[in-house]
C-alpha positions as CSV (number, residue, x, y, z in Angstrom):
1,M,216.9,44.3,170.5
2,A,216.9,48.3,172.0
3,K,218.9,48.6,169.4
4,E,216.8,47.0,166.1
5,S,213.9,49.5,168.0
6,K,216.1,52.2,167.1
7,M,216.7,52.5,163.9
8,M,213.7,52.0,163.1
9,T,212.7,55.6,164.6
10,H,215.6,56.4,162.9
11,K,214.5,55.2,159.0
12,Y,210.5,56.4,160.2
13,V,212.2,60.0,160.7
14,R,214.1,60.0,157.5
15,S,210.9,59.0,155.8
16,A,208.7,61.6,157.6
17,F,211.6,63.7,156.6
18,G,211.6,63.1,153.2
19,L,207.5,62.8,153.2
20,L,208.0,66.9,154.2
21,A,210.3,67.5,151.5
22,A,208.4,66.3,148.5
23,G,205.4,68.4,149.3
24,V,207.2,71.3,149.6
25,L,209.1,70.6,146.5
26,T,205.3,69.6,144.8
27,A,204.1,73.1,146.1
28,S,206.6,74.8,145.1
29,L,205.7,73.5,141.3
30,M,202.2,74.0,142.5
31,N,202.4,78.2,142.8
32,P,203.4,79.1,138.9
33,V,200.6,76.4,137.3
34,C,198.4,78.8,140.2
35,A,198.8,81.9,139.5
36,F,198.6,80.8,135.7
37,A,195.5,80.2,136.2
38,D,194.2,82.6,137.9
39,E,195.4,85.3,135.6
40,E,194.1,83.0,132.4
41,E,190.4,83.4,134.4
42,T,190.8,86.7,135.1
43,E,191.8,87.2,131.5
44,S,188.4,85.6,130.6
45,T,186.7,87.5,132.8
46,K,187.3,90.9,131.1
47,I,187.0,89.3,127.6
48,T,183.2,88.7,128.9
49,A,182.9,91.7,130.1
50,A,183.4,93.4,126.8
51,Q,181.7,91.5,125.1
52,S,178.4,92.0,127.6
53,S,175.6,95.0,126.2
54,E,175.9,98.3,126.3
55,V,172.5,99.4,125.5
56,T,171.5,103.4,124.9
57,F,168.6,105.5,125.4
58,S,168.3,108.9,122.5
59,T,166.7,111.4,120.9
60,D,167.9,114.0,118.8
61,Y,166.4,117.0,120.4
62,P,165.6,116.6,124.5
63,G,165.1,120.0,124.7
64,V,162.0,122.1,123.8
65,T,160.0,124.8,123.8
66,M,156.2,124.2,124.4
67,K,152.7,126.9,124.6
68,P,150.1,125.7,127.4
69,G,147.9,123.1,126.1
70,D,150.5,121.7,123.7
71,T,151.1,118.1,122.6
72,S,154.8,118.0,121.5
73,T,156.6,114.4,120.6
74,F,160.3,112.7,121.1
75,T,161.7,110.9,117.7
76,L,163.6,108.3,120.4
77,Y,166.2,106.1,119.6
78,I,167.5,102.6,121.2
79,T,170.9,101.2,119.7
80,N,173.2,97.8,121.2
81,T,176.0,97.5,120.4
82,G,176.7,94.6,121.7
83,S,175.7,90.9,120.9
84,Q,173.1,89.9,123.1
85,E,169.8,91.2,122.2
86,T,167.4,92.0,125.4
87,S,164.4,94.0,125.8
88,V,163.7,96.8,128.4
89,S,160.2,98.0,129.5
90,L,159.6,101.8,128.6
91,S,158.4,104.1,131.6
92,A,158.8,108.5,132.6
93,E,159.4,109.6,135.7
94,D,158.9,113.1,137.4
95,L,156.2,114.0,135.1
96,P,154.6,117.2,136.6
97,D,150.2,116.8,137.8
98,G,148.9,117.3,134.2
99,W,151.2,115.8,132.3
100,E,150.2,113.7,130.0
101,G,152.9,110.8,128.1
102,T,152.7,108.0,126.1
103,F,155.0,105.7,124.6
104,K,154.0,105.0,120.8
105,G,155.5,102.2,118.2
106,S,154.4,103.3,114.6
107,S,151.0,104.3,116.0
108,N,150.4,102.2,119.2
109,E,150.7,102.0,122.5
110,V,153.5,100.8,123.9
111,S,155.2,99.5,126.7
112,M,158.4,97.2,126.3
113,V,160.5,97.4,123.7
114,H,162.8,94.9,121.4
115,V,166.4,95.8,121.7
116,G,168.8,93.2,118.2
117,A,171.8,92.5,118.8
118,M,174.5,95.1,117.6
119,Q,171.1,97.4,116.9
120,T,172.2,100.9,115.5
121,K,170.1,104.1,115.3
122,D,169.7,103.4,111.8
123,D,168.5,100.1,113.0
124,S,166.4,101.2,115.9
125,P,163.2,100.5,115.5
126,S,160.6,103.3,115.5
127,L,159.6,104.5,118.8
128,S,158.2,107.8,120.3
129,Y,157.0,109.5,123.6
130,S,154.3,111.9,122.9
131,L,154.0,114.5,125.5
132,T,150.9,116.6,126.5
133,I,150.7,119.2,129.3
134,P,147.9,121.6,130.7
135,E,146.3,124.9,129.6
136,D,147.3,126.1,133.2
137,T,150.5,124.8,133.6
138,K,152.8,127.8,134.6
139,E,156.2,129.3,132.0
140,D,159.2,127.9,134.0
141,T,162.0,125.1,132.4
142,Y,161.3,121.2,133.1
143,T,163.2,118.3,133.3
144,I,161.1,114.8,132.6
145,T,162.7,111.4,132.8
146,L,162.4,108.7,130.3
147,N,163.9,105.3,131.6
148,A,164.8,102.5,129.2
149,Q,165.1,98.8,131.9
150,G,165.4,95.6,131.8
151,G,168.1,92.9,132.9
152,D,171.6,94.1,132.9
153,V,170.6,97.7,131.3
154,D,169.3,100.7,133.4
155,E,169.2,103.7,131.1
156,D,168.2,106.8,131.8
157,L,167.0,109.9,129.0
158,A,166.3,113.0,130.3
159,L,164.0,115.9,128.2
160,T,164.1,119.5,129.4
161,V,160.5,121.3,128.2
162,K,159.9,125.1,128.8
163,V,156.9,126.9,128.7
164,D,156.2,129.7,127.0
165,A,152.8,131.1,127.0
166,E,154.0,133.5,124.1
167,E,152.1,133.2,120.9
168,K,154.1,132.1,118.1
169,V,153.4,133.1,114.5
170,V,155.8,130.4,113.6
171,G,156.1,126.7,115.5
172,S,159.0,125.4,115.4
173,G,160.5,124.6,112.2
174,D,161.0,127.6,110.1
175,F,160.0,129.3,106.9
176,S,162.2,131.7,105.6
177,T,164.7,133.7,102.6
178,D,167.6,135.4,102.2
179,Y,165.2,138.3,99.7
180,A,161.9,138.5,100.7
181,E,161.0,142.0,98.5
182,Q,161.8,142.3,94.8
183,E,161.7,144.1,92.4
184,G,160.6,144.9,89.1
185,T,158.9,146.4,85.9
186,S,155.7,144.4,85.0
187,G,156.3,141.3,82.4
188,T,159.3,140.5,84.7
189,K,158.9,136.8,86.1
190,F,160.3,137.1,90.4
191,S,161.8,133.8,91.8
192,Y,162.8,133.3,95.5
193,T,164.7,130.7,97.4
194,T,163.5,129.8,100.6
195,T,164.5,127.9,102.8
196,L,161.8,125.2,104.9
197,S,163.2,123.6,108.2
198,N,161.4,120.6,110.5
199,N,162.6,121.5,114.0
200,S,160.3,119.1,115.4
201,G,161.3,115.3,116.4
202,E,159.3,113.6,113.7
203,N,159.1,113.4,110.4
204,Q,156.3,115.8,108.6
205,T,154.8,117.0,105.5
206,Y,154.3,120.3,104.4
207,S,151.0,121.5,101.9
208,L,152.0,125.1,100.7
209,T,150.2,127.9,99.4
210,A,150.2,131.7,98.2
211,A,147.3,134.1,100.0
212,G,147.3,137.5,98.7
213,A,148.2,137.2,95.3
214,P,145.9,139.8,93.0
215,E,144.0,137.8,90.4
216,G,145.1,136.8,87.3
217,W,148.5,135.8,89.0
218,N,150.7,132.7,89.1
219,V,152.6,131.4,92.9
220,T,154.5,127.9,92.4
221,F,156.9,125.9,94.8
222,T,159.0,123.9,92.9
223,P,161.4,121.4,95.7
224,S,165.5,121.6,94.7
225,D,165.1,118.3,94.7
226,A,162.0,118.1,92.6
227,G,161.9,118.7,89.1
228,S,159.0,120.7,88.8
229,A,156.1,122.1,90.9
230,T,154.3,121.1,93.8
231,S,152.0,121.6,96.8
232,S,153.3,119.5,99.4
233,V,156.9,118.2,100.1
234,P,157.9,116.2,102.6
235,V,161.2,116.8,105.4
236,D,162.1,114.5,107.6
237,A,162.8,115.4,111.5
238,G,165.7,117.9,111.7
239,A,166.4,118.4,107.7
240,S,165.8,121.1,105.9
241,T,164.9,121.5,102.0
242,T,165.2,124.1,99.1
243,I,162.3,126.0,97.6
244,T,162.1,127.3,94.6
245,V,158.6,130.1,94.4
246,A,158.4,131.8,91.3
247,V,155.8,134.6,91.0
248,T,154.1,135.6,87.5
249,P,152.2,138.5,87.9
250,A,148.8,139.0,85.9
251,Q,149.8,141.0,82.3
252,N,148.0,144.3,83.0
253,V,149.6,144.8,86.5
254,T,150.3,148.6,87.8
255,A,152.8,150.0,89.1
256,G,153.0,149.7,93.4
257,E,153.2,147.6,95.8
258,Y,151.8,143.3,96.0
259,P,152.0,141.9,99.5
260,I,151.8,137.8,99.7
261,T,151.7,135.2,102.4
262,L,153.4,131.9,101.2
263,T,152.2,129.3,104.1
264,A,153.5,126.1,105.2
265,A,151.1,123.6,106.7
266,S,151.4,119.6,108.3
267,A,149.2,118.9,111.0
268,E,151.4,120.2,113.1
269,E,152.6,123.2,112.8
270,K,152.0,126.3,110.5
271,L,154.9,128.6,109.0
272,E,154.3,131.6,107.3
273,L,156.6,133.5,105.1
274,P,155.7,136.7,104.2
275,V,157.1,138.7,101.1
276,T,156.5,141.3,98.5
277,V,157.0,142.6,95.0
278,K,157.1,145.7,93.8
279,I,156.3,146.0,90.1
280,T,158.2,149.7,89.0
281,G,155.6,149.6,85.6
282,S,156.7,149.4,82.4
283,Y,158.5,151.7,79.9
284,G,156.5,151.9,76.6
285,L,157.2,154.6,74.1
286,E,155.7,154.8,70.5
287,C,156.3,158.3,67.8
288,T,154.0,158.1,64.6
289,T,151.4,160.4,62.5
290,P,147.9,161.1,63.2
291,T,147.1,159.0,60.5
292,G,150.0,156.4,61.4
293,N,151.8,157.1,57.4
294,L,155.6,157.4,57.8
295,S,155.8,160.2,54.8
296,A,155.4,163.7,53.7
297,K,156.0,166.2,50.4
298,A,158.6,168.6,50.8
299,F,159.8,171.2,48.4
300,A,164.3,171.9,48.5
301,G,164.2,175.3,50.6
302,E,161.2,175.8,51.8
303,T,159.6,174.4,55.0
304,R,157.6,171.8,55.5
305,D,155.7,171.0,59.3
306,V,154.5,167.1,60.0
307,S,152.6,166.6,63.0
308,L,153.4,163.7,65.1
309,I,152.0,161.7,68.0
310,L,153.6,160.5,71.2
311,Q,152.3,158.0,72.6
312,N,152.8,156.5,75.9
313,T,151.9,152.9,75.2
314,G,154.0,151.8,79.3
315,N,151.4,152.2,82.4
316,I,153.7,154.4,84.1
317,D,154.0,158.7,83.3
318,L,156.4,159.4,81.3
319,T,158.0,162.5,82.4
320,G,160.5,165.0,80.9
321,I,160.8,163.6,76.8
322,S,162.7,165.5,74.3
323,L,162.9,165.2,70.3
324,S,165.5,165.2,68.4
325,A,166.4,164.5,64.5
326,Q,168.7,163.9,62.2
327,A,168.4,163.9,58.7
328,S,170.5,164.8,55.4
329,T,173.0,167.8,55.1
330,D,172.2,171.1,55.0
331,W,168.8,169.9,56.0
332,E,166.9,171.8,58.8
333,V,164.6,170.0,61.6
334,T,163.2,171.9,64.9
335,F,159.6,171.4,67.2
336,D,156.8,173.6,67.8
337,Q,158.7,172.2,71.1
338,D,161.7,170.6,72.2
339,T,160.4,169.0,75.7
340,I,158.2,167.3,76.8
341,D,156.8,168.1,80.2
342,S,154.6,164.9,80.6
343,I,152.6,162.0,79.1
344,A,150.4,159.9,81.0
345,A,150.1,155.7,81.1
346,G,148.2,155.4,78.3
347,E,147.5,159.1,77.1
348,S,149.6,160.9,74.0
349,A,150.4,164.6,73.0
350,E,151.2,165.1,69.3
351,V,154.7,168.1,68.2
352,T,155.0,169.3,64.9
353,A,157.8,168.9,63.5
354,H,159.2,171.8,60.4
355,I,161.7,170.2,57.9
356,T,163.7,172.5,55.9
357,P,165.3,170.4,53.1
358,A,168.6,172.0,51.6
359,K,168.0,174.4,48.8
360,D,170.2,172.3,46.4
361,A,167.8,169.1,47.1
362,I,167.5,167.2,43.9
363,L,164.4,165.5,43.5
364,G,163.9,162.3,45.4
365,D,163.3,160.7,48.9
366,Y,165.1,161.8,51.8
367,V,164.3,159.4,55.4
368,T,164.9,161.9,58.7
369,A,164.8,159.6,61.9
370,I,163.1,161.5,64.9
371,T,164.0,160.0,67.9
372,A,162.0,160.7,71.2
373,S,163.4,159.8,74.6
374,N,163.7,160.5,78.4
375,E,166.0,158.5,80.7
376,A,163.6,155.9,80.9
377,V,162.2,155.0,77.4
378,S,163.1,155.9,73.8
379,S,160.9,155.8,70.6
380,E,162.1,156.3,66.7
381,C,160.1,156.5,63.7
382,D,162.0,157.6,60.5
383,L,159.5,159.7,57.9
384,R,160.4,159.6,54.4
385,V,160.2,163.3,53.1
386,S,160.1,162.9,48.9
387,V,161.3,166.4,47.4
388,Q,159.6,167.4,44.1
389,N,158.6,170.8,42.3
390,H,155.7,173.0,42.7
391,T,153.4,172.9,40.7
392,S,153.0,176.0,38.9
393,W,156.6,175.7,38.0
394,G,155.4,172.0,35.8
395,I,153.0,174.1,34.1
396,V,155.2,176.3,33.4
397,A,157.7,173.9,31.9
398,V,154.8,171.8,29.7
399,A,154.0,174.9,28.3
400,I,157.2,175.5,26.5
401,I,157.6,171.8,25.6
402,A,154.2,172.7,24.2
403,A,155.8,175.3,22.3
404,L,158.6,174.2,21.3
405,V,156.5,171.1,19.4
406,L,154.2,173.7,18.3
407,G,156.7,175.5,16.2
408,L,158.7,172.3,15.5
409,A,155.1,171.1,13.8
410,V,155.2,174.8,11.7
411,I,158.4,174.3,10.9
412,I,158.3,170.7,9.3
413,R,154.9,172.0,7.7
414,R,155.5,174.9,5.8
415,F,159.2,173.8,4.7
416,G,158.2,170.2,4.1
417,R,156.1,171.5,0.9
418,R,159.3,173.1,-0.4
């Protein structure tokens, strides 16, 4: 009986060791599986984190300069790189005493905004922050913080405001040209290539005007992307446009400098661009005779005086006008004055030309070209000179011919009877 009991004890011990060995083996086999499961769970967590939404709160111009009492508007953008939609509440922090700010969606005041999945800057809803500072704000640099918060989103946007009390002629935009001063004679059409920049945080439409142009002048504005002149032009926030300004003076304009102020005005600002048009005057000179008849009679070898009129047809005085002539061979042409000191605008001067045909000039018409000129202008008139015989020689010739005819008639009569 004792022997049987001892055998049973050994049997139980072996069974216990067998179960222990099986447990150890099972645990060793389960460890890699658990490790793989843990690794898979970790990877899943990483993928979920990678797919979570990342919302960004931004503006193109986070820093502005303002005068006390001014209002500035910041265009805001909310983007989302994740696939989950959300809504965020909007708030402003660190506003100094007396400062007022409101969030606006389109034309309404808002406190929350919806953020779409995979929302880009272009898809961002119309959102802005309007900030007004008191009249008694001291000159300094201030920072306020805008916040967008909701769900897992908590984004801050810092805005820097520099307060400058100095009065500015030009607002946050800019209206400029490379060549503000131009000059030319009357009849010249002047063209200014200007650049209009909208440096504010919102789109603006500018009305275009010109002040100071004399009566009868014409000033037009033509944007580079337009085919015709216009009186207004839209400019997006942060963008610029090129505008050609054409200035056409009146026909009877006199020499001088003419300042003109070009203005681009929007609801938010007034930009001024002074330009100058300098009219140097128009030059004009006409050579003619007192009667306007450019012809004369002369005799071979004898001097004939011809009166000439030099008319200043421009609108500025002419000085140092010299006279010259080109005539046929062996002809001589001189003037009672080779140089005229000055002829006032609209006035005239009379000059005498002494024309002497060659002694052997045969009867007929000849052209004598007379030129009046200075450094700025020149005029030429062609004078037709008709060379003729003296009337006394004509009478003698007629008398001789008459005597010959009479003698011939007497001869025929006397000898004809025979």
